MARBA-532828 format. One record per atom (N, C-alpha, C): residue in three letters; x, y, z negated. Coordinates in steps of 0.2 Angstrom, whole numbers, padded with zeros to 4 digits, always signed. Layout:
# MARBA-532828
ALAXYZ ...
# end
This chain:
# MARBA-532828
MET-0080+0005+0663 MET-0084+0007+0665 MET-0088+0001+0664 ASN-0087-0006+0662 ASN-0093-0011+0661 ASN-0098-0009+0658 ARG-0095-0004+0653 ARG-0097-0003+0645 ARG-0103+0002+0648 ILE-0103+0006+0652 ILE-0108+0011+0655 ILE-0114+0007+0658 LYS-0110+0003+0665 LYS-0116+0000+0666 LYS-0122-0007+0663 MET-0119-0007+0659 MET-0122-0012+0651 MET-0127-0009+0650 MET-0125-0003+0647 MET-0131+0002+0643 MET-0136+0003+0647 THR-0133+0007+0655 THR-0139+0007+0660 THR-0144+0004+0660 LEU-0142-0004+0660 LEU-0146-0011+0662 LEU-0152-0009+0654 VAL-0146-0010+0649 VAL-0154-0009+0641 VAL-0155-0007+0642 LEU-0158+0000+0646 LEU-0161+0007+0644 LEU-0167+0005+0652 LEU-0165+0001+0656 LEU-0167+0002+0662 LEU-0175-0007+0659 CYS-0170-0010+0656 CYS-0175-0020+0653 CYS-0181-0015+0649 ALA-0179-0009+0645 ALA-0183-0007+0639 ALA-0188-0004+0643 LEU-0185+0001+0647 LEU-0194+0002+0652 LEU-0198+0000+0653 LEU-0194-0005+0657 LEU-0198-0010+0664 LEU-0202-0013+0660 VAL-0199-0018+0655 VAL-0201-0024+0657 VAL-0203-0026+0647 GLY-0197-0022+0644 GLY-0199-0022+0637 GLY-0194-0026+0631 CYS-0188-0028+0634 CYS-0187-0030+0632 CYS-0183-0029+0626 SER-0180-0034+0621 SER-0176-0031+0613 SER-0170-0030+0615 PRO-0166-0029+0611 PRO-0160-0029+0613 PRO-0155-0035+0610 THR-0161-0041+0605 THR-0158-0046+0605 THR-0158-0048+0612 GLN-0164-0049+0618 GLN-0162-0053+0624 GLN-0158-0051+0627 MET-0153-0048+0627 MET-0148-0042+0631 MET-0143-0048+0632 PRO-0138-0051+0638 PRO-0134-0054+0637 PRO-0128-0052+0633 ALA-0125-0057+0631 ALA-0120-0056+0626 ALA-0112-0050+0629 THR-0111-0050+0628 THR-0104-0044+0630 THR-0098-0048+0629 PRO-0098-0049+0635 PRO-0089-0053+0636 PRO-0086-0049+0634 LEU-0079-0058+0630 LEU-0075-0051+0626 LEU-0072-0050+0633 ALA-0066-0048+0631 ALA-0060-0043+0635 ALA-0057-0049+0636 THR-0053-0049+0643 THR-0051-0055+0648 THR-0043-0054+0642 GLY-0043-0061+0640 GLY-0035-0061+0636 GLY-0036-0061+0627 THR-0042-0060+0625 THR-0042-0059+0619 THR-0043-0063+0616 ALA-0039-0069+0612 ALA-0041-0073+0607 ALA-0048-0075+0602 PRO-0055-0076+0600 PRO-0056-0077+0594 PRO-0053-0078+0589 PRO-0053-0073+0581 PRO-0049-0075+0577 PRO-0050-0083+0573 THR-0045-0086+0573 THR-0047-0093+0569 THR-0046-0091+0560 HIS-0048-0095+0555 HIS-0045-0097+0549 HIS-0046-0103+0548 THR-0042-0105+0544 THR-0039-0111+0541 THR-0045-0113+0535 PRO-0047-0118+0538 PRO-0051-0119+0534 PRO-0047-0122+0524 ILE-0054-0124+0518 ILE-0050-0124+0513 ILE-0052-0133+0513 PRO-0044-0135+0511 PRO-0045-0141+0513 PRO-0051-0146+0508 ALA-0054-0152+0508 ALA-0060-0153+0504 ALA-0057-0156+0494 THR-0051-0159+0496 THR-0046-0159+0488 THR-0041-0154+0490 TRP-0044-0150+0486 TRP-0040-0145+0483 TRP-0037-0144+0475 THR-0031-0142+0474 THR-0029-0145+0468 THR-0024-0138+0467 PRO-0029-0137+0459 PRO-0026-0130+0458 PRO-0019-0131+0455 LEU-0018-0124+0452 LEU-0011-0124+0452 LEU-0011-0127+0444 PRO-0007-0129+0442 PRO-0006-0132+0433 PRO-0008-0125+0429 THR-0010-0126+0427 THR-0010-0120+0418 THR-0002-0120+0415 PHE-0003-0114+0414 PHE+0006-0113+0411 PHE+0003-0110+0404 THR+0006-0115+0400 THR+0008-0112+0396 THR+0014-0111+0392 PRO+0016-0104+0390 PRO+0020-0102+0388 PRO+0026-0104+0380 THR+0030-0108+0381 THR+0033-0110+0377 THR+0037-0105+0372 PHE+0037-0105+0368 PHE+0041-0100+0362 PHE+0047-0103+0358 THR+0052-0103+0360 THR+0057-0106+0355 THR+0056-0101+0348 PRO+0054-0104+0344 PRO+0055-0098+0336 PRO+0061-0099+0335 LEU+0063-0090+0330 LEU+0070-0086+0330 LEU+0072-0094+0321 PRO+0079-0093+0321 PRO+0079-0099+0317 PRO+0078-0094+0308 THR+0073-0098+0306 THR+0070-0095+0298 THR+0078-0093+0296 GLU+0078-0085+0292 GLU+0086-0087+0287 GLU+0082-0088+0281 THR+0090-0091+0279 THR+0088-0094+0270 THR+0092-0089+0267 LEU+0087-0087+0263 LEU+0090-0081+0260 LEU+0093-0083+0251 THR+0100-0082+0250 THR+0101-0084+0245 THR+0103-0079+0239 PRO+0098-0082+0232 PRO+0096-0074+0228 PRO+0102-0073+0226 SER+0100-0065+0223 SER+0108-0066+0219 SER+0109-0066+0212 ALA+0114-0066+0211 ALA+0116-0069+0202 ALA+0112-0064+0200 THR+0107-0066+0194 THR+0107-0062+0190 THR+0113-0060+0183 PRO+0112-0054+0185 PRO+0117-0051+0180 PRO+0117-0051+0174 THR+0122-0055+0170 THR+0124-0056+0164 THR+0125-0049+0159 ALA+0120-0045+0153 ALA+0119-0038+0155 ALA+0126-0041+0147 THR+0128-0036+0147 THR+0132-0038+0142 THR+0131-0033+0134 PRO+0131-0038+0130 PRO+0126-0033+0122 PRO+0131-0028+0123 SER+0126-0020+0121 SER+0132-0017+0117 SER+0134-0019+0110 PRO+0140-0018+0108 PRO+0142-0020+0100 PRO+0138-0017+0095 THR+0136-0020+0091 THR+0134-0019+0087 THR+0136-0015+0081 ILE+0137-0009+0079 ILE+0137-0006+0075 ILE+0135-0005+0069 THR+0139-0009+0063 THR+0137-0011+0058 THR+0138-0004+0053 PRO+0134+0000+0050 PRO+0138+0006+0045 PRO+0140+0002+0041 THR+0144+0007+0039 THR+0147+0005+0032 THR+0145+0007+0027 PRO+0144+0002+0023 PRO+0138+0002+0015 PRO+0141+0008+0014 LEU+0137+0013+0007 LEU+0141+0016+0005 LEU+0143+0013-0001 PRO+0147+0016-0006 PRO+0147+0013-0013 PRO+0141+0016-0019 ALA+0141+0012-0022 ALA+0137+0010-0027 ALA+0135+0016-0031 PRO+0128+0015-0034 PRO+0131+0021-0038 PRO+0133+0021-0044 ILE+0132+0025-0046 ILE+0136+0026-0057 ILE+0135+0026-0060 LEU+0136+0026-0065 LEU+0133+0030-0072 LEU+0137+0034-0074 ASP+0136+0042-0075 ASP+0140+0047-0078 ASP+0142+0046-0086 SER+0146+0052-0088 SER+0149+0049-0093 SER+0142+0048-0101 ARG+0138+0054-0095 ARG+0129+0054-0102 ARG+0126+0047-0098 GLY+0128+0042-0093 GLY+0122+0037-0095 GLY+0117+0039-0088 VAL+0119+0045-0084 VAL+0115+0049-0078 VAL+0118+0044-0073 LEU+0111+0039-0067 LEU+0113+0038-0062 LEU+0114+0043-0056 MET+0120+0042-0053 MET+0124+0047-0045 MET+0125+0042-0042 ALA+0121+0045-0034 ALA+0124+0040-0029 ALA+0128+0045-0025 TYR+0132+0041-0022 TYR+0137+0043-0017 TYR+0135+0046-0011 ILE+0138+0050-0009 ILE+0137+0057-0004 ILE+0143+0057+0000 PRO+0143+0052+0008 PRO+0149+0055+0010 PRO+0152+0063+0014 ALA+0157+0065+0016 ALA+0159+0070+0018 ALA+0156+0070+0023 GLY+0156+0074+0028 GLY+0153+0074+0036 GLY+0152+0081+0038 THR+0148+0079+0043 THR+0145+0087+0046 THR+0137+0087+0048 PHE+0137+0092+0047 PHE+0126+0093+0048 PHE+0125+0098+0054 GLU+0120+0097+0057 GLU+0116+0105+0057 GLU+0112+0107+0050 MET+0113+0111+0049 MET+0108+0115+0041 MET+0106+0119+0046 GLY+0096+0123+0042 GLY+0094+0127+0042 GLY+0086+0126+0049 ASN+0082+0128+0049 ASN+0079+0128+0055 ASN+0075+0132+0059 GLN+0076+0133+0066 GLN+0074+0138+0071 GLN+0067+0141+0070 PHE+0062+0136+0066 PHE+0056+0140+0066 PHE+0054+0144+0060 ALA+0059+0143+0056 ALA+0059+0147+0050 ALA+0063+0152+0049 SER+0061+0160+0048 SER+0064+0163+0047 SER+0071+0162+0042 GLU+0067+0161+0037 GLU+0072+0160+0030 GLU+0077+0156+0032 ALA+0077+0151+0038 ALA+0080+0145+0036 ALA+0084+0145+0042 SER+0085+0152+0045 SER+0090+0153+0051 SER+0094+0158+0052 PRO+0099+0155+0058 PRO+0099+0152+0062 PRO+0103+0144+0060 VAL+0098+0140+0065 VAL+0104+0133+0064 VAL+0110+0135+0063 HIS+0116+0131+0062 HIS+0124+0131+0061 HIS+0124+0126+0059 THR+0131+0123+0060 THR+0136+0118+0059 THR+0139+0120+0052 VAL+0138+0114+0048 VAL+0140+0116+0042 VAL+0148+0108+0042 ILE+0151+0110+0039 ILE+0156+0104+0037 ILE+0157+0101+0030 LEU+0158+0096+0028 LEU+0159+0098+0019 LEU+0164+0091+0019 THR+0169+0093+0018 THR+0175+0089+0018 THR+0176+0086+0014 GLN+0172+0088+0006 GLN+0174+0081+0001 GLN+0166+0078+0002 ALA+0168+0074-0002 ALA+0163+0069-0004 ALA+0161+0069-0012 PHE+0157+0068-0013 PHE+0153+0071-0021 PHE+0148+0065-0024 TYR+0146+0062-0029 TYR+0139+0061-0033 TYR+0136+0063-0034 MET+0131+0063-0031 MET+0121+0067-0033 MET+0118+0064-0038 ASP+0114+0066-0043 ASP+0109+0065-0046 ASP+0105+0061-0042 VAL+0104+0053-0043 VAL+0098+0048-0042 VAL+0091+0052-0041 TYR+0090+0056-0047 TYR+0084+0057-0048 TYR+0086+0063-0052 GLU+0080+0065-0053 GLU+0078+0071-0053 GLU+0079+0072-0063 VAL+0081+0077-0064 VAL+0084+0078-0072 VAL+0077+0076-0077 THR+0079+0073-0080 THR+0072+0069-0085 THR+0071+0072-0090 ASN+0065+0073-0090 ASN+0065+0075-0101 ASN+0070+0073-0104 ALA+0071+0064-0106 ALA+0074+0062-0111 ALA+0083+0066-0108 SER+0083+0063-0102 SER+0090+0066-0103 SER+0094+0074-0104 TYR+0090+0077-0102 TYR+0088+0086-0104 TYR+0089+0087-0112 ALA+0082+0082-0115 ALA+0083+0080-0123 ALA+0090+0080-0127 ALA+0096+0078-0123 ALA+0099+0076-0126 ALA+0103+0079-0124 CYS+0102+0084-0119 CYS+0109+0089-0122 CYS+0108+0094-0126 VAL+0100+0096-0128 VAL+0095+0099-0132 VAL+0100+0096-0141 ALA+0100+0092-0138 ALA+0103+0088-0147 ALA+0110+0089-0148 ALA+0114+0088-0142 ALA+0121+0088-0143 ALA+0122+0096-0145 GLY+0115+0102-0146 GLY+0117+0107-0147 GLY+0119+0112-0140 GLN+0122+0108-0132 GLN+0121+0113-0128 GLN+0117+0116-0121 CYS+0112+0113-0125 CYS+0105+0117-0119 CYS+0099+0120-0125 ALA+0097+0123-0121 ALA+0089+0126-0122 ALA+0086+0123-0124 ARG+0082+0124-0127 ARG+0076+0119-0126 ARG+0070+0123-0122 PRO+0067+0120-0116 PRO+0061+0122-0111 PRO+0056+0122-0112 ILE+0053+0129-0113 ILE+0046+0131-0115 ILE+0044+0136-0110 ASN+0038+0136-0111 ASN+0033+0140-0106 ASN+0034+0146-0109 TYR+0030+0151-0104 TYR+0032+0158-0105 TYR+0026+0160-0113 TYR+0025+0155-0115 TYR+0023+0156-0120 TYR+0023+0153-0129 GLY+0028+0151-0125 GLY+0034+0147-0133 GLY+0034+0140-0132 ILE+0026+0136-0127 ILE+0024+0130-0128 ILE+0028+0127-0123 MET+0028+0118-0125 MET+0033+0115-0121 MET+0028+0109-0118 GLU+0024+0114-0114 GLU+0019+0110-0111 GLU+0020+0108-0103 SER+0017+0105-0100 SER+0017+0104-0091 SER+0010+0108-0089 HIS+0007+0109-0082 HIS+0004+0112-0079 HIS-0004+0108-0081 THR-0005+0103-0086 THR-0011+0101-0086 THR-0011+0097-0092 ARG-0005+0097-0096 ARG-0004+0092-0103 ARG-0001+0098-0108 GLU-0007+0098-0112 GLU-0004+0102-0116 GLU+0003+0098-0121 SER+0004+0093-0121 SER+0009+0090-0125 SER+0016+0087-0117 TYR+0023+0090-0116 TYR+0024+0087-0112 TYR+0033+0085-0114 TYR+0034+0088-0114 TYR+0043+0087-0113 TYR+0044+0084-0121 SER+0041+0084-0126 SER+0045+0082-0131 SER+0038+0074-0133 ASP+0033+0073-0128 ASP+0030+0066-0127 ASP+0033+0063-0126 PRO+0037+0055-0128 PRO+0037+0049-0124 PRO+0035+0045-0121 GLU+0027+0049-0119 GLU+0024+0045-0114 GLU+0029+0049-0108 TYR+0032+0055-0108 TYR+0032+0059-0101 TYR+0041+0059-0102 ALA+0044+0055-0104 ALA+0050+0053-0106 ALA+0055+0054-0099 ASP+0051+0051-0096 ASP+0054+0048-0087 ASP+0051+0054-0082 TYR+0046+0059-0085 TYR+0046+0064-0080 TYR+0051+0071-0080 PRO+0052+0076-0074 PRO+0057+0079-0074 PRO+0055+0084-0078 VAL+0060+0085-0079 VAL+0062+0096-0085 VAL+0059+0101-0082 ILE+0056+0105-0085 ILE+0054+0109-0081 ILE+0052+0116-0086 PHE+0050+0120-0085 PHE+0051+0127-0089 PHE+0060+0128-0091 VAL+0066+0125-0083 VAL+0071+0129-0087 VAL+0075+0134-0080 ASP+0078+0139-0083 ASP+0079+0144-0080 ASP+0086+0141-0074 TRP+0088+0146-0070 TRP+0094+0146-0069 TRP+0100+0144-0072 TYR+0099+0148-0077 TYR+0107+0148-0083 TYR+0107+0140-0088 GLN+0101+0139-0089 GLN+0099+0132-0092 GLN+0100+0128-0088 ALA+0099+0126-0083 ALA+0100+0122-0078 ALA+0109+0122-0078 ASN+0111+0126-0075 ASN+0118+0126-0075 ASN+0122+0124-0081 ALA+0120+0126-0085 ALA+0122+0122-0093 ALA+0121+0116-0093 TYR+0117+0114-0093 TYR+0115+0106-0093 TYR+0118+0102-0090 CYS+0122+0105-0084 CYS+0126+0098-0078 CYS+0132+0102-0082 ALA+0132+0107-0083 ALA+0141+0109-0085 ALA+0143+0102-0093 TRP+0139+0103-0096 TRP+0138+0097-0100 TRP+0141+0089-0098 ARG+0136+0089-0094 ARG+0140+0081-0093 ARG+0145+0081-0085 GLY+0150+0089-0087 GLY+0154+0088-0081 GLY+0153+0088-0076 ALA+0146+0090-0076 ALA+0145+0092-0067 ALA+0142+0098-0065 ARG+0139+0100-0063 ARG+0136+0105-0059 ARG+0132+0106-0054 LEU+0128+0113-0053 LEU+0125+0114-0048 LEU+0126+0110-0040 PRO+0122+0107-0036 PRO+0123+0108-0029 PRO+0125+0115-0027 THR+0130+0115-0021 THR+0128+0122-0019 THR+0122+0120-0012 GLU+0120+0124-0009 GLU+0111+0125-0004 GLU+0115+0120+0000 ALA+0124+0121+0003 ALA+0124+0117+0008 ALA+0123+0108+0007 GLU+0127+0109+0002 GLU+0127+0102-0003 GLU+0120+0098-0001 TRP+0114+0102-0005 TRP+0108+0101-0009 TRP+0104+0097-0001 GLU+0106+0099+0004 GLU+0101+0101+0011 GLU+0105+0095+0013 TYR+0110+0091+0015 TYR+0115+0089+0016 TYR+0113+0081+0014 ALA+0112+0081+0007 ALA+0110+0075+0003 ALA+0102+0074+0003 ALA+0101+0080+0005 ALA+0091+0076+0006 ALA+0090+0075+0013 ARG+0093+0077+0019 ARG+0095+0072+0025 ARG+0095+0066+0021 GLY+0100+0062+0019 GLY+0101+0058+0022 GLY+0105+0054+0026 GLY+0108+0057+0029 GLY+0110+0054+0035 GLY+0104+0053+0041 LEU+0102+0055+0039 LEU+0097+0056+0048 LEU+0099+0065+0051 GLU+0096+0066+0058 GLU+0097+0071+0062 GLU+0093+0074+0062 ASP+0092+0080+0062 ASP+0085+0084+0066 ASP+0080+0082+0062 LYS+0077+0080+0057 LYS+0069+0076+0056 LYS+0070+0083+0051 ARG+0062+0084+0052 ARG+0059+0088+0045 ARG+0058+0086+0036 TYR+0058+0080+0037 TYR+0058+0077+0027 TYR+0065+0071+0027 PRO+0068+0074+0022 PRO+0072+0066+0018 PRO+0069+0059+0022 TRP+0066+0056+0024 TRP+0063+0051+0026 TRP+0062+0051+0035 GLY+0061+0059+0035 GLY+0060+0059+0045 GLY+0054+0064+0047 SER+0050+0061+0050 SER+0049+0069+0052 SER+0039+0066+0053 GLU+0037+0059+0049 GLU+0032+0058+0048 GLU+0027+0063+0042 SER+0022+0064+0042 SER+0019+0070+0037 SER+0019+0067+0032 PRO+0020+0069+0025 PRO+0021+0068+0017 PRO+0013+0063+0016 VAL+0014+0058+0011 VAL+0006+0055+0011 VAL+0010+0056+0003 CYS+0003+0053-0002 CYS+0003+0054-0010 CYS+0003+0047-0012 THR+0005+0043-0007 THR+0004+0035-0012 THR+0010+0034-0014 ALA+0010+0032-0019 ALA+0016+0027-0021 ALA+0018+0023-0021 ARG+0027+0023-0020 ARG+0033+0018-0017 ARG+0031+0020-0010 ALA+0026+0023-0005 ALA+0028+0025+0000 ALA+0035+0029+0002 VAL+0036+0028+0009 VAL+0041+0026+0012 VAL+0041+0035+0012 ASN+0035+0038+0016 ASN+0035+0044+0015 ASN+0031+0050+0011 GLY+0032+0044+0005 GLY+0028+0049+0000 GLY+0034+0055-0004 ALA+0029+0060-0005 ALA+0029+0066-0009 ALA+0024+0068-0014 ASN+0025+0070-0018 ASN+0022+0074-0024 ASN+0021+0082-0021 TYR+0013+0083-0018 TYR+0014+0092-0017 TYR+0010+0093-0018 ASP+0005+0100-0016 ASP+0002+0103-0020 ASP-0008+0097-0018 ALA-0008+0093-0011 ALA-0015+0091-0009 ALA-0015+0081-0013 CYS-0012+0081-0018 CYS-0011+0075-0022 CYS-0014+0079-0028 SER-0019+0070-0030 SER-0025+0071-0036 SER-0022+0075-0044 GLU-0015+0072-0045 GLU-0012+0074-0051 GLU-0011+0082-0051 GLY-0008+0087-0048 GLY-0009+0093-0050 GLY-0006+0094-0055 ASP+0002+0091-0055 ASP+0006+0090-0062 ASP+0009+0088-0059 THR+0016+0086-0060 THR+0023+0082-0062 THR+0021+0075-0061 VAL+0022+0071-0058 VAL+0023+0063-0060 VAL+0031+0059-0062 SER+0030+0056-0061 SER+0036+0052-0065 SER+0043+0049-0060 VAL+0048+0050-0062 VAL+0053+0053-0055 VAL+0054+0044-0052 GLY+0055+0045-0046 GLY+0059+0040-0041 GLY+0051+0037-0041 LEU+0044+0039-0041 LEU+0038+0036-0040 LEU+0039+0034-0032 PHE+0041+0036-0028 PHE+0040+0037-0022 PHE+0047+0032-0020 ALA+0049+0031-0013 ALA+0054+0028-0010 ALA+0059+0036-0009 PRO+0065+0032-0007 PRO+0073+0034-0009 PRO+0074+0037+0000 ASN+0079+0043+0001 ASN+0078+0043+0010 ASN+0086+0040+0008 GLY+0091+0041+0012 GLY+0094+0036+0017 GLY+0101+0037+0013 TYR+0103+0043+0008 TYR+0108+0039+0003 TYR+0105+0039-0006 GLY+0101+0035-0007 GLY+0097+0031-0010 GLY+0095+0037-0017 LEU+0093+0043-0013 LEU+0089+0052-0020 LEU+0083+0051-0017 TYR+0080+0050-0023 TYR+0071+0052-0024 TYR+0070+0059-0025 ASP+0064+0059-0023 ASP+0058+0065-0022 ASP+0065+0071-0020 MET+0069+0070-0017 MET+0071+0078-0011 MET+0064+0081-0011 ALA+0061+0080-0007 ALA+0052+0081-0006 ALA+0047+0082-0011 GLY+0047+0089-0015 GLY+0041+0088-0019 GLY+0042+0085-0026 ASN+0038+0086-0032 ASN+0036+0084-0037 ASN+0041+0092-0040 VAL+0045+0093-0042 VAL+0049+0099-0042 VAL+0054+0102-0037 GLU+0053+0108-0035 GLU+0060+0112-0034 GLU+0066+0113-0036 GLU+0072+0113-0036 GLU+0076+0113-0039 GLU+0080+0119-0038 TRP+0087+0117-0041 TRP+0091+0125-0042 TRP+0094+0124-0038 VAL+0098+0127-0035 VAL+0108+0127-0031 VAL+0111+0132-0034 SER+0115+0131-0033 SER+0120+0138-0033 SER+0121+0143-0033 ASP+0119+0144-0025 ASP+0118+0149-0020 ASP+0116+0156-0023 LEU+0117+0161-0022 LEU+0114+0168-0021 LEU+0110+0167-0019 TYR+0103+0172-0016 TYR+0101+0170-0011 TYR+0102+0175-0004 ALA+0104+0175+0001 ALA+0102+0180+0007 ALA+0096+0177+0012 ALA+0095+0183+0015 ALA+0089+0180+0019 ALA+0091+0177+0025 ASN+0098+0178+0027 ASN+0098+0175+0034 ASN+0106+0169+0032 TYR+0106+0163+0037 TYR+0113+0160+0037 TYR+0121+0164+0040 PRO+0123+0163+0041 PRO+0129+0167+0041 PRO+0127+0162+0050 SER+0130+0162+0055 SER+0131+0161+0063 SER+0137+0156+0065 GLY+0139+0152+0068 GLY+0144+0149+0068 GLY+0146+0142+0062 THR+0150+0138+0062 THR+0152+0135+0061 THR+0156+0135+0054 VAL+0153+0135+0049 VAL+0157+0136+0041 VAL+0159+0129+0039 THR+0163+0130+0035 THR+0167+0123+0031 THR+0165+0124+0022 ASP+0164+0117+0020 ASP+0163+0120+0015 ASP+0158+0124+0011 PRO+0153+0130+0012 PRO+0150+0136+0011 PRO+0147+0136+0003 LYS+0146+0142+0002 LYS+0145+0142-0008 LYS+0142+0148-0007 GLY+0137+0150-0001 GLY+0134+0155-0001 GLY+0138+0163-0004 PRO+0131+0167-0002 PRO+0136+0173-0001 PRO+0139+0176-0007 VAL+0143+0178-0009 VAL+0147+0181-0013 VAL+0143+0186-0016 THR+0141+0195-0012 THR+0136+0197-0015 THR+0130+0198-0010 SER+0123+0199-0010 SER+0120+0198-0005 SER+0116+0204-0009 GLU+0106+0208-0004 GLU+0104+0214-0007 GLU+0099+0209-0008 TYR+0100+0203-0015 TYR+0094+0201-0017 TYR+0102+0196-0021 ASP+0104+0199-0026 ASP+0112+0197-0027 ASP+0109+0195-0036 TRP+0104+0196-0036 TRP+0098+0194-0044 TRP+0097+0187-0043 LYS+0095+0185-0037 LYS+0091+0181-0035 LYS+0095+0173-0033 ARG+0091+0166-0035 ARG+0095+0163-0035 ARG+0091+0155-0030 VAL+0095+0153-0025 VAL+0088+0148-0022 VAL+0087+0142-0024 VAL+0083+0140-0022 VAL+0076+0135-0025 VAL+0076+0130-0019 ARG+0076+0126-0019 ARG+0076+0122-0014 ARG+0070+0113-0016 GLY+0066+0111-0010 GLY+0065+0106-0011 GLY+0058+0106-0011 GLY+0052+0109-0013 GLY+0049+0111-0013 GLY+0042+0107-0020 SER+0036+0108-0021 SER+0034+0104-0027 SER+0028+0102-0027 TRP+0027+0099-0035 TRP+0018+0099-0033 TRP+0013+0105-0032 TYR+0015+0109-0034 TYR+0013+0114-0033 TYR+0011+0119-0026 GLN+0013+0116-0023 GLN+0018+0120-0017 GLN+0012+0114-0009 PRO+0012+0120-0004 PRO+0008+0116+0000 PRO+0014+0112+0004 VAL+0012+0106+0008 VAL+0017+0101+0010 VAL+0022+0103+0015 SER+0021+0111+0019 SER+0029+0114+0022 SER+0032+0115+0018 LYS+0033+0117+0011 LYS+0038+0118+0007 LYS+0043+0111+0005 SER+0039+0106+0007 SER+0043+0100+0006 SER+0049+0097+0009 SER+0050+0102+0016 SER+0056+0101+0020 SER+0063+0102+0020 VAL+0065+0098+0022 VAL+0072+0098+0021 VAL+0078+0106+0021 ALA+0073+0106+0025 ALA+0079+0116+0026 ALA+0073+0120+0025 TYR+0065+0120+0022 TYR+0063+0124+0018 TYR+0070+0127+0012 ARG+0070+0138+0009 ARG+0073+0138+0004 ARG+0068+0144+0002 LEU+0068+0146-0003 LEU+0064+0151-0008 LEU+0071+0154-0014 SER+0069+0160-0014 SER+0071+0162-0017 SER+0069+0164-0026 ALA+0072+0164-0029 ALA+0069+0164-0035 ALA+0072+0168-0042 ASN+0072+0170-0048 ASN+0074+0174-0051 ASN+0076+0169-0056 PRO+0082+0172-0058 PRO+0087+0166-0061 PRO+0085+0164-0068 SER+0082+0170-0070 SER+0078+0170-0078 SER+0073+0165-0080 TYR+0070+0164-0075 TYR+0062+0162-0074 TYR+0063+0155-0072 GLY+0061+0154-0079 GLY+0057+0145-0077 GLY+0051+0142-0075 THR+0048+0139-0072 THR+0043+0137-0071 THR+0039+0130-0071 SER+0033+0130-0072 SER+0033+0121-0069 SER+0032+0118-0067 PHE+0037+0123-0062 PHE+0036+0116-0055 PHE+0044+0118-0053 THR+0048+0119-0058 THR+0055+0121-0055 THR+0060+0115-0060 GLY+0064+0113-0054 GLY+0066+0108-0060 GLY+0077+0108-0059 ILE+0078+0101-0060 ILE+0086+0102-0059 ILE+0089+0095-0057 ARG+0095+0095-0053 ARG+0098+0089-0051 ARG+0104+0091-0050 CYS+0110+0086-0054 CYS+0118+0088-0052 CYS+0118+0085-0048 VAL+0128+0088-0047 VAL+0135+0085-0043 VAL+0138+0083-0047 ALA+0145+0080-0046 ALA+0151+0080-0047 ALA+0156+0077-0042 PRO+0162+0079-0044 PRO+0165+0079-0038 PRO+0169+0072-0040 ILE+0175+0069-0034 ILE+0175+0062-0036 ILE+0183+0063-0038 GLU+0182+0060-0042 GLU+0191+0058-0045 GLU+0197+0057-0038 GLY+0201+0061-0038 GLY+0206+0058-0036 GLY+0202+0057-0026 GLY+0197+0060-0024 GLY+0193+0060-0020 GLY+0190+0055-0016 THR+0190+0049-0021 THR+0189+0042-0018 THR+0184+0041-0024 PRO+0179+0036-0022 PRO+0174+0035-0027 PRO+0177+0029-0034 
# end
């Protein structure tokens, strides 16, 4: 009610006198209502101290290094040295070839497949070198061997008009000998031609799954080279002296190249499958008049110098790149 009166006075004042709202008397506070009071901020106000957190570091773990394991060395396997080479009754040097088992053949060559396991139960001796002109000449002089002559009855080589009877080539491999002459020569020495299995086993020199007698490196024509061989790319274009290149693991020279070598076996297009023991080749075959030659030669490409390569040949026909290597049994089974 007081409020309505107050507003009425304001309107009358404004109309009659022209007063402003600021000149109006203050509205009294309602009876019993106290004005709000505020606590003043003290003149000396002390702020709260800054809180600096304190972190207690975790204890550092000391890692104890584990003991370095001491490797136990593998036992060193010292290969049993092979018996030294011997001279046979005719003065020919022969190397000892131990009995053993090997994988014969080459799965990538149809004429040398299938690859199969061969067990050779008897050790044997094999000529260290290919049979030389001088050694064969001794058999001829003894009346046990026929002279080696070419198709025209001449004792020459591919590039030399004089070869077999020339002292300059006494230590070169004999050539133009057929399979029958090779047999006769070995028999004169109390030896024989190797079987095809014996030849490949000896040519591998104790290595497994390798292409050549020294390993898998391609042949070179360099004298004394470990992987040396005399094949068609070499400059001579003919035979070279035996032992010109390094021997294989069994101490045999020229098991790759120079002249290919007769073996005793009849030729068959394929090997038998499965494990065989002391094989001597087929008794008969579709190639019953042919024999096997091994090792490649100066006349042939390097691929023919692999330990698994084999070729059929007419046993009555000698060439300028075919020679001989003999084997002999070990008396009593021991060297």
